[in-house]
N, C-alpha and C positions, 0 to 999 in steps of 0.2 A: 781869092785871098793872098796878099802878096805874104811872102816868105818871111818878110819881118812882123807882119799881123800874128802870121799863123805862128811863130816862134815864141811872140807874148801871149799870145793864148795859151800852148803848150805849160809856157813856165808858170801862169795863172791856175793853171788844172794842178799841177804837180805843188803848189804852195798852197791850195785851199785845206784849211785844220779838219778837222773832224770833229764834229757834233756829236754829242750822245745819241745813239739808235737810229743815226740815219739812213742806216742800211735794213732798217726792217726790225730793230733788235726790239728786245723783251716791253718795253715799255718806260713810263717814268718811274724814277728814281724819289721814293716817298721820301726818303731819309733825307733828302733835300730840301724836301719841301717846307711851307710852312706852317706853324701850326694852328692860323687863323685863317679866315676866307677874306683875301683881300678885297674891296671892290674894284679897283681901280689899279692901273699899274703906269705910272710916271711917263711920261712922251720924253722922248730923248732928245736932248736941246737940238739937234742935229737933223732930226725926223722932217721933212717937207711938209709944209702946210697946206698947198694948192697944186695946182697942175704945171707941173715946169714945161717951159716951152718943146716944142715938138712933139708933144703927148697927141697918138693919133685919135682920132673922133671918137673911136670907141672903147677908148681908155676912161674909167671913170676920173672925175674931175676933183672929187673931195675926200681924199683919203683919209681913214679915221686918225686921227692925233694922237690917241689914249688907249688901253686897254679895256676889251669889252668890257660890262656890268659882270659876264656870267665868267668870269675868272675862276676856274679851280678851285676847291678849297684844298689845304694842305693834305697832305697821304704821306702814310708812315711805308717803312722799308717795303722792299718790291716782294710780289711772290714769291714765297720759298726763301725767304733771306731776311728773317727776323734781326732787327739791329735795334741796340737801345742808343744808339748818336741820336744825342739832342739837335732839336731843330731851332730856327732862330723863328722866334714868333714874329708876325708881321711882314715877313719879307715877300715878296711877290714871286709866284713858282716860275718864272722866268724870266726874272731880273738875275743879270749877272751880280754874283757875288763881291761885294764892295771892293774896291782894289785890285779885282780881278776881272778885267774886263773881257767880254765875250769874242771867239775868236775871230779873225776876219776871213772872210770867204776866201781873198786871193789878196797876195800882197804884190800882185805884176798886173795891174789892170791896164789895158791899152792905154797909150798915151797920144795915140795919132790919128784920132776922131772917125776912125774906123771899124773899131772894135765892139764886137757885139757883147752880150750880158755873157758872163760865166758863171756856170754854177760849182758853189762848194756841195756843202752836206745839206742833204733833203731829210726832213726824217719828223718823228712826233716828238713835241716838244718832250724834254727830259722829265720837267715834272707834272707835266699833264697833257693825257693822250688826245683830249679832247680840243688842242691845238695844234696846228701844223708850222714848222720853222723851215727857212730858207736861207741859206746863204750865197749872194749872188752878189759878183763884182762886175763894173765894166769902166768902159775910158770916157765916161760921163755918169752923172746921179741918173740912177736905175728910179723909175715914175710909175712902174707897177707892176707886182708879181700876183701872178694866180696860180691855180691848179687843178686838175682834175682828179677826181677820187672816183674810183670803178669798183665795184664789189669783186671778189675774187671767186665768190661762190654762189650758187643758185641757178636757176635754171635760165632767169634771164636778168644777169649781173645790169644794176644802176650804173649811173655816171652823175656824179655829183660836182657842179662847177662852186670851187670855193675862192671869193676876192676878197679883198677889205683888208690885205696884207700892210702891218704896219713895221716900220721899221725900230726894233728895239734893243739894237748895240751897232756900234759901227758907223761907219758915214752914208748919206744915201751912193756915192759910189762904189764903198764896199762895205756891206753890212750884214746882220742877218733881220732875215722880215717875220711876222708871225701872223697866222691869219686868225681872223675871228673865231670864237668855239665853233667846231662844225657842228651845229646843232640843226642843220639840213639833212645829216647823215640820216637815210632811211631805215638801216639797223646797227648792230653791231657786227663786228665781224673784221675780217681782213681786206685792206683795200690796197690797188696799184693803185701810183701816185705817178703821174706826170706834171711836171711845172713849164711856166712860159715867165717870162721877163721883158721888160722894154726900156730903154733907157731915155735919157734927152734928148741923143740923138735921133732917136726913132727906130733905133736897130733892136730888134726881136729875138728871141732865144728860147727854143723847147726843147725841154728835155723829156721825153717819152720814159715811161716805166722807171720814171729815176731813184725809185725807193718802193717799197711796201711796207704798209702799218697796221698796228692791230688797235681797233678801236674797242675795248672791251671794258664793262665795268671794272673796277680794282678794288679788294681790300684794304682798307684801312686801320691801323692798329695804335691805339693809346692806352698809354696806364700800365702798360705791361710788367709784370713780377712772376719772378720765382724762387720760392723760398723756401728753407732757411739757406744759410752759407752754406752749411755741411749737414751732414746726418750723422746722426749721434744715439746714444742710449737714451738721450732728453728730446729728441728732435728727430723722430720715426716719421714724421707725417710732411709731404710737399704740398704746398699749398702754390695754386697759380690764380694769376687776377689779371683782367686787362677790360676792354672793350673794344669791340669790332664793329665796323661800319664798313660800307660799301658807297664807292665813290661813282658814278656816272659820268663818263667824260662827255657824253652827247648833251646831257641837262648842266653838268656842272654841280650835281646838287649831291651831297651825302645823308645818307641814310642809314640808322642804326640794323644791324643785322642781326634781327631775333629769331629764337628758334632754330638756329645753325647747331646742326651735330658737330660735337668737336671730339676729336680723340686723344687721350694722352696716353704717353708711352714713358712709366719709369718701371723695368723691369719688367712689369706686364702693363696688356694694354686695359683701360678706362676709357667710359665715355663719361660725355656731360652735352650739356644743350646751353647757347648762349639765351639770357634774360631778353626781356620785348626790347629794351635799350641796348641791347647788343653786347652788355657786359656777363663776365663769367666769373666766378670764384669754387674754386674747385682744391677739393680736399682728397688725396691718395696715401697710402700707405705703402710703399712698396715691399714686395718678398722677397728679401734677398736671398731666404733660400740656406743661408749659413755656409753658402760658400767664400765667404772672408773677400768680398768685393772689397775696392778700394773706392770705387765711382760710382755713380747711377748715372747716367747719360738718362733726360729728362725735356720733352716734346710735346707740344700741343699743335696739331695740324687738323685740316679738315678739307673738305672737297667740295669746291665751288661751285653751283651748277651753271655753265653756262646759257645765256638765251640761244644758241644752236644745238643745245641738247646733250652738249657733250660738258666733262667734269675737267677741273682743274687743281690740282694738289696743290694745298697751301701751307706753307708752315710760318704758323703763327709765332712761336718762341721757342727756344730752346736754351738748355744749361746742362753741364755737368756738374753733378755733385757731389763732393768728395764724400767718402764715408770713413768717419774716426771709432775705432774700437777702445773702449776702455774696458781698463784690468777688470776682473771679479774675483770675488774671494768667497768660501764658504765656511763658516764658525760654527761647528758642532756643541751641543749643550754639553756633552758627555765624550770625553775621550774613551771609555769604555764601558761596559756593561755587565754583569753577570745575570744570568736566568736559567731559571729551571728547565730541563728537558722537557718540552711540549710548549714550550711559550715560543714565540715567534719575534725574531731581532727588528727592534725599531730605534728609529734616530730622530731627532729634531735638531733644531738649528736657523740658521739666519744665513741669505744669500746677498751679499752687497756688490757695490762696483765702485768705482774710484771714480771722482769727476769735480773737477777745478779742485783736486788737491783734497777732497775730503770723502769718508766712506760715505756712501747712501746703500738704503735697504731696497732691494730690486723685487718689484712684484710682478707676477708673472713669468717667472721664469722656469721654465721645465727640468725637472731633477730627476735623477735615477739613481738607485741602487739594485745593482744587478739587474738582469734582463727584464726580471717581472713587477720590482717594485717603482712604481713612476709617479711623479707628483707634479704640481706646479705652485711655485713660493706666491703666499697670500699677503695681506695686510701688513708692512715693517719687513718685507723679505722672510717672514716666519714659513716653515715645514715642518711637516713629521712625514716620514718614509716607514711601512713596516713591509718587511720579505714575507710574501704570503707562505712559503717553506719553512718547516720547522728547522731548524739546525741541529744536527746532529752531533756537532764537536764543536768544540773551541776553533773561534775562525775570525777574521780579520774583514770588516765589509768597507766598502766605497761609498759615498755621496758623490756624486759628481753630475755637473750642468749638462746637459742633454746632446748629445752628439747625434742625434737625427738630424738631420739635414732639412727638414722641414717643422721641427722644434726647437731649434737651438735658436738663440738669441744673437743676430747675427750682428751686432753693435757689441757684443760680452768677448772677451777671451775666456775659454774654457777652463775651469777650475776647478777640484776637487778636495775632499777630506776623508781621512778613515777616520775609523772606532774599531776596539776590540770587542768581542761577545765572548762571555765566560759561561760555558755552560754545565750546568751541575749536572752529571750526568742521574738519570735513571736506574735503579738496580733492579736487576730479577732473578729471583729465590726462585728455585726450583725444587721443593722438599717431594724430590721423583718416586722413592723407595722408602718404606720404613714399615717395622713390625716390632711387637714386643712378644719374648721369646719366655718358655714356660719360667727363666729366672728374673724375669722381669726388665731385661736389659731392652731397651730401646735401639734398633738399628736405624741409622740416618745415614742417606744417600743421596747424593742430587748435586747441582750446581749453581754458581752464582756469576751474572753477564749483567753488562749495562747497555744504556741507548746507546752508546757508540761505536759499539761494536769490539768494544776493547774487554778484556778479562781485568778485575781486579784483583791482582794478587797478594796472599796472605791476608786477607781481610777478615775480621772478626764477626762472627755471628755468635747470636744468643738465642738459646734455645728456649723457648714460654711453653706454660700448660694453662689450660682455661678448664674449667669441668662442664663450661656449656658452651664451649667455644664463642662465645661474644662479649663475656666479660671476667675480669678479676685475672686477666694475664699475669703470670707471673715469671722472672727470669729464674732460669734452674742453673745455667752456667752459659757460658760460652768456649767456642774455639775457634781455630783458622781455616782459611781454604787452604786448598793446595796454590801451587804456582800457576797451574791453569782453571783456579776459579773453582775446583770438584772440592767434594769430600763425602768420605767414607767411614761410618766411626760407630761403634756401638756406645752405649751409657747406659747406668741402671737408673731407674723414676722409682720412686716410693712409691707411687700412684700409679698403677699400669692402667688404669681406665680414665679417661677423659681425652681431651685434643690437645696436639702438639701444633707447633708452627717456629718457622727462624725469625729473628729480625736482626736487621743490618742497621746499626748508628746511623746518622748523616754528617759528611765531612765535607771539604772545600771545594771537592771535586763530583763528590756522588750523596745523592737525596738517601734518605731513610727508605727503609723497604723493608716490605715481609713477604714470607712464603706464602701457600697454600697452608693450610690447616688439615692434621689426620687424625682420625679418632681410632683408637684402638678399645681391646678389650671383644672385639668382634674379629671375623676373619677380613685379612685386611686386601684390599682392592688397589688398583691404581690405573689409569690411562697416561700410556708410554708413548713417546714419539710423537704428539700432539704438534697439528702444523697448521697455520692458518695463511693462504698464500694465494698469488704472489703478493710480494711486497716489496715496492710500493704497487699500487693498482690505481688503474683509472676509476674514476668515478662512473658507475653505471655497469661496469663490469664484473666479472663473478670472483668471490672469493669463496678458495674452496679448505672445506676445514676435515683435517684425517687425524687419525689417531687408533689407537688398538688398547682394548679394553681388558684390563688381566685382574688375576685372584691370586694370592698367595696361596701355594699348597705347600707345607712342610718350609723350605727354604727355596724353593723354585718358583718363579711367576710362571704359569699357565695362561692359557686363553678362557676367559670369562665372556662365551659367546651367545647372541639369543637376549642381550641386554638392553636395555635402552641408555642412549646416552644422549643428554639434555644438552643444547650450543647454548650460551649465553653471551654476550654481548654489553660492554661499556664504553658507552660515548665519551672519546676524548672531552675532559673538563666534567666529565657527571662521577658522582658517587655512586650512583645504582647500577645494577645488573639488570638486563632486559632479558628475555629467553626469546630467543629468535625461531627455534625449531628444536628438534629431536631426531634421532635416527636409531635404528636397530644395529646391533653390531652383528655381524657374520657368526659362523660357527667357530671361526678362529679368532673372533674380538676385534677384526676390524670394521671402521666405521668410516665412511664418508658423507659429507653433508655442505650444498653448495647455496651461497647466498648472493644477491646483488650488494655488490660496495655503494656505500651512501657515503660514509664519513668515515673518519680516523678514528682509531678507538682499539678495544683490547678483547680479544677473542678467548674463551675456554670452555673445555668439555667437562662437563660434570657428569658423574653417575650416581643415583641417588639410592643407596641400599635398603636391601629390607632383610628381614630376617635376622641369620646371625653375619652379614656381612657389613664392612666400613665404607662408608660414601668414601668417592675418588675425584680428586679435582686435578685436572689437567696443568700442564705448564701455562700460562698466559703469555698469547702473544700476540704483540700491538701489531697494527697493518697500517700504515700511511696513504691513505686515499687520495689521488691526485684530479 
């Protein structure tokens, strides 16, 4: 070869344009393909229709002048790269875009009649891997292009000759040639490509191992959609829809990909299967876990089973949805409530969210009031919360949307509201010690306490008397307690026979209350130091009652041993007493009895006298069972 020809050939190689996937790239770009299946490609005006002079005898004499009838159907974006770019209906996959001609293989073809064909890019047709494209130029018109494809895998790789290339762009002297559909390939897979070309001067060029191409079925997508535009309190579900087909580059056929397992990722993984026609319609509700997420990446993918037994990851569609959080508020029915000791604190109201400038009731929102009171708002956003434990004193309670990451609504801002609870305390009056002396003076000794553990100082108490201890109670007078709630005084009684008790009138802070009653004209007895505990106590554990039974001897209290003491229980909210057991006091008058804690209530020890003694009733001790 002369130096001039060599220089011209080198310039042609350097100037050869780059054709997509000429070096064995990933295959066609479905986004650039048409949405319909064209049947023919237009024949370029400068495509030779006969055998040019100088064609060797073994060169085909009738190169096809049009695109074969098995031109591939359109396809969607390539595997792993979903795209919403619209395609041009009716465009032929291999045709160059109007006004944008295909690149020439060379801008420097030899002109002295001695140059052989020079190859530019060789590879799969960018829109259909069932076709092979070859860019070639020469100093005279190209008359024939052919290729040999050899399987890269297998124990006995087959080689297939591909002929019948037609000019699809450029000129016969400098253009791009495309093969017929390679339907004669024995199988899918990767192929090594060698190409040959001959020009009208009779010059031939062969390029061994020019490129490698992959011929595999490719997924095709249509009508893909992911919605809504944003996730918010009124749009908490993600919907995905579309249709998936499978394009066969060897046959040119497209068929629905039915029964294909799909994977959706939207914070969590979900699965679905395409219908027989390849369509899918998926509805998922991402669980944001209250993490204040600002967006949710959504993707739809699957693993495509290849004919060679391998699998290819295919990304069908993806989108990142913003998360919009709406303000919320809690409106309580009451800002304060008053309850008697022993009742539970409750609150009701409505939870709402702001959307579109208007407050709407929020259904299904988790709410807390303290650690143990939880609920979920119902229709109209209504809710009621009750603390399971009895409040012992005035308190402020807070109702709030749940802060639990698994329960909190991620589309609503946290909110809370407060209300005050005024507890009207229960009073406890112990008529601990009393007797009537020979002068008909009634001695009264005891104390007054309240359920909140505080002592109501200087509280007024009334002394009442009844003949039978059941009816006809009359007030004989009143006195006030000391600052520590105790009292110790004497008073004359006109009738030294009967029953006596103390009464406390109710107020805004304390409930009315009565002491135990005592009966005189007999030897006085009492139960001192009575206690039921521990308090509070866990349900199923043991409540221990203790005390000392005593009798009045002159002016001193002494042990009253070997007598039976009965233990009574009054369940919370009940009016009647139940005898739960009895115990015999020891020689010192001391007794201990144990019982199983079942429910909240009041315990008391009772001595039922006989002969000349007086009945004795201990201090009433309330025990909270949890």
